[in-house]
C-alpha positions as CSV (number, residue, x, y, z in Angstrom):
1,X,0.0,0.0,0.0
2,X,3.0,2.3,0.5
3,X,3.3,2.4,-3.3
4,X,-0.3,3.2,-3.9
5,X,-1.6,5.6,-1.2
6,X,1.2,8.2,-1.6
7,X,0.8,8.3,-5.3
8,X,-2.8,9.3,-5.2
9,X,-3.5,13.0,-6.0
10,X,-3.6,15.5,-3.2
11,X,-7.3,16.0,-3.7
12,X,-7.8,12.5,-2.2
13,X,-5.8,13.3,0.9
14,X,-8.8,13.4,3.2
15,X,-11.0,10.9,1.4
16,X,-9.6,7.8,-0.4
17,X,-6.1,8.1,1.1
18,X,-7.4,8.4,4.6
19,X,-10.0,5.6,4.1
20,X,-7.5,3.2,2.6
21,X,-4.9,3.9,5.2
22,X,-7.5,3.3,8.0
23,X,-8.9,0.1,6.6
24,X,-5.5,-1.5,5.9
25,X,-4.4,-0.8,9.5
26,X,-7.7,-2.0,11.0
27,X,-7.3,-5.6,9.8
28,X,-4.5,-6.8,12.1
29,X,-5.7,-4.6,15.0
30,X,-9.1,-6.3,14.9
31,X,-7.6,-9.7,14.7
32,X,-5.4,-9.0,17.7
33,X,-8.2,-7.5,19.7
34,X,-10.5,-10.4,18.9
35,X,-7.8,-12.9,19.8
36,X,-7.8,-11.4,23.3
37,X,-11.5,-12.5,23.5
38,X,-10.8,-16.0,22.0
39,X,-12.4,-17.6,25.0
40,X,-15.7,-16.1,23.9
41,X,-16.8,-17.9,20.8
42,X,-18.9,-15.1,19.5
43,X,-16.6,-12.4,20.8
44,X,-13.7,-13.5,18.6
45,X,-15.9,-14.3,15.6
46,X,-17.3,-10.7,15.7
47,X,-13.8,-9.3,15.4
48,X,-13.1,-11.7,12.5
49,X,-16.2,-10.5,10.8
50,X,-15.1,-6.9,11.2
51,X,-11.6,-7.7,9.9
52,X,-13.2,-9.4,6.8
53,X,-15.3,-6.2,6.3
54,X,-12.2,-4.1,6.4
55,X,-10.6,-6.4,3.8
56,X,-13.6,-5.9,1.6
57,X,-13.4,-2.2,2.1
58,X,-9.7,-2.2,1.2
59,X,-10.4,-4.1,-2.0
60,X,-13.0,-1.6,-3.0
61,X,-10.7,1.3,-2.2
62,X,-7.9,-0.3,-4.3
63,X,-10.3,-0.9,-7.2
64,X,-11.3,2.8,-7.0
65,X,-7.6,3.7,-7.1
66,X,-7.1,1.5,-10.1
67,X,-10.2,2.6,-12.0
68,X,-10.3,6.3,-11.2
69,X,-6.6,7.2,-10.7
70,X,-4.9,4.7,-13.0
71,X,-2.7,7.5,-14.3
72,X,-1.1,8.0,-10.8
73,X,-0.6,4.4,-9.8
74,X,0.5,1.0,-11.1
75,X,-2.6,-0.9,-12.2
76,X,-0.8,-4.2,-12.1
77,X,0.3,-3.6,-8.5
78,X,-3.4,-2.7,-7.6
79,X,-4.5,-6.0,-9.1
80,X,-1.8,-7.9,-7.1
81,X,-2.9,-6.2,-3.9
82,X,-6.6,-7.0,-4.6
83,X,-5.6,-10.6,-4.8
84,X,-3.7,-10.5,-1.5
85,X,-6.7,-9.0,0.3
86,X,-9.1,-11.4,-1.3
87,X,-7.0,-14.3,0.1
88,X,-6.9,-12.6,3.5
89,X,-10.6,-12.3,3.6
90,X,-11.1,-15.9,2.6
91,X,-8.6,-17.0,5.3
92,X,-10.4,-15.0,7.9
93,X,-13.7,-16.5,6.9
94,X,-12.4,-20.0,7.2
95,X,-10.8,-19.2,10.6
96,X,-14.2,-17.8,11.7
97,X,-16.0,-20.9,10.6
98,X,-13.5,-23.3,12.1
99,X,-13.2,-21.4,15.4
100,X,-16.8,-22.4,16.4
101,X,-16.0,-26.0,15.8
102,X,-13.0,-26.3,18.2
103,X,-13.7,-27.8,21.6
104,X,-13.8,-25.1,24.2
105,X,-10.6,-26.4,26.0
106,X,-8.6,-26.1,22.8
107,X,-9.5,-22.4,22.3
108,X,-7.6,-21.4,25.4
């Protein structure tokens, strides 16, 4: 993202740049915060849901960068990043689904 966000036009400083920067940073923070509540089945899963939502928001933001501001940024890099965040979202989904199936004593 460090090769995408800074290359956006200054007119996007308080909109797309800020939104992308926030959503990217939120993903690991939500996972970490949720993991602290791993003893609560639904507590952790809620944070994983929120992290998936941030992945989706990041994907949409990158697509906007690619489609609207393609003259400022590398479209191939955007496509690569979209792929990375799609994989991340799928992994979070699978973790969320699997987490509910673990016996309670293994979740500690």
